[in-house]
N, C-alpha and C positions, 0 to 999 in steps of 0.2 A: 612393834618396838623397833625393828630393824628399819622399817620404812621411815620412821621419824628421824632416826640417826642419819639416814641417807639424805633426807630433805634438809636437815640441819647442815650437813656437810656441803651440799650444793649451795645453800644460801651463804655459807661462809666463803666458799670459793668465789662466788659471784661478787661478794663484797670486795675481794682483792683485785678484781679485773679492772683495768684502766677504763676510765670513762672520759668522754670528750668534755672539755671545759666549755661551759656555755658563756659566750660573750654577751654583749648587750642584746637584749631582746628587740628584734626589729619591730615588734608590735607594742612596745612599751609606750603608753600614751604620753608619758612625760618627755619623750624624745621626738615627738612629732614635729615640733617647730624647729626652724633653722637656728633660731637664737639659742634654744636649749642644747642643740647639738654642738654649736660653736662654743658655748660655755663649758660643756663637758670636755670638748677637745682641748680647750685652754687649760682646764684643771689638770687633765692628764699630762699635757706638755709641762706644766709647772712641777708636777710630781716627778716626772722623769728628769727634769733639770736638777731638782733638789737631790735626787738619788745619784745622779752623775757627779754632782759636787761632793757628796759624801764619799763616793767611791774614790774620787781623785784625792781627797784629803787622806783617806785611809791608806791608799797606795803610797802617798808621799811619806806618811808616818812609817810605814813598813820598809820603805827604801832606806830610811835612816837606820833602822834596826838591822836590816839584812845587807848592809853595804859590804861588798867583797873587797878585801885589800888589793892594792895595785899589784903586788908581787904574785898573788894568787891568780889574778887575771893574766899576768904575763906567763906564768907557768902553764896555765891552761892553753894559752895561745901557742906556746912552744910545743906542748904535747899534741895539739891538733895539727900543727905543721909537721911534726915528726910522723904522726899517723898518716897524713896525706902523702908524705914522701914514701913511706913504706908501702902504702897501697899502690902508688904509681909504679914502684919497683915490681911488686907482685903482679900487677896487670901486664907489665912488659914481659915478665917471665912467662906468664900464661900464654901471651900472644906468641912468644918465641917457641914455646913448647908445641902449641897448636900448629905452628909453621914448620915443624919437623926438627927443630934444634933440640935434640934429646937431652943435652946437658942442662937445660933449664927445666926439665920435667921432674927433677928430684926435689924441688923446693916445696 
């Protein structure tokens, strides 16, 4: 009974392991001719182009929905500039502290 449970557990664990996705079979008899491979390549290219068009349209719709107001963009830019200024001051203080200027070591 315990052996059966163990085998079942192993089988379940193996089913969750990742497996390599199999691409086109190089021995597929329908893909032996150059014309068949060219047709397959053209179909895949067309599917990719349709998907790209779909993604671009979807992203354009989402941009209208998630548009950030100008004042929020300006506030973000101001906050980033303030952060960059404070970081530059801190780096100068660290460099001065490391150079032996002890009054900068308290920050």
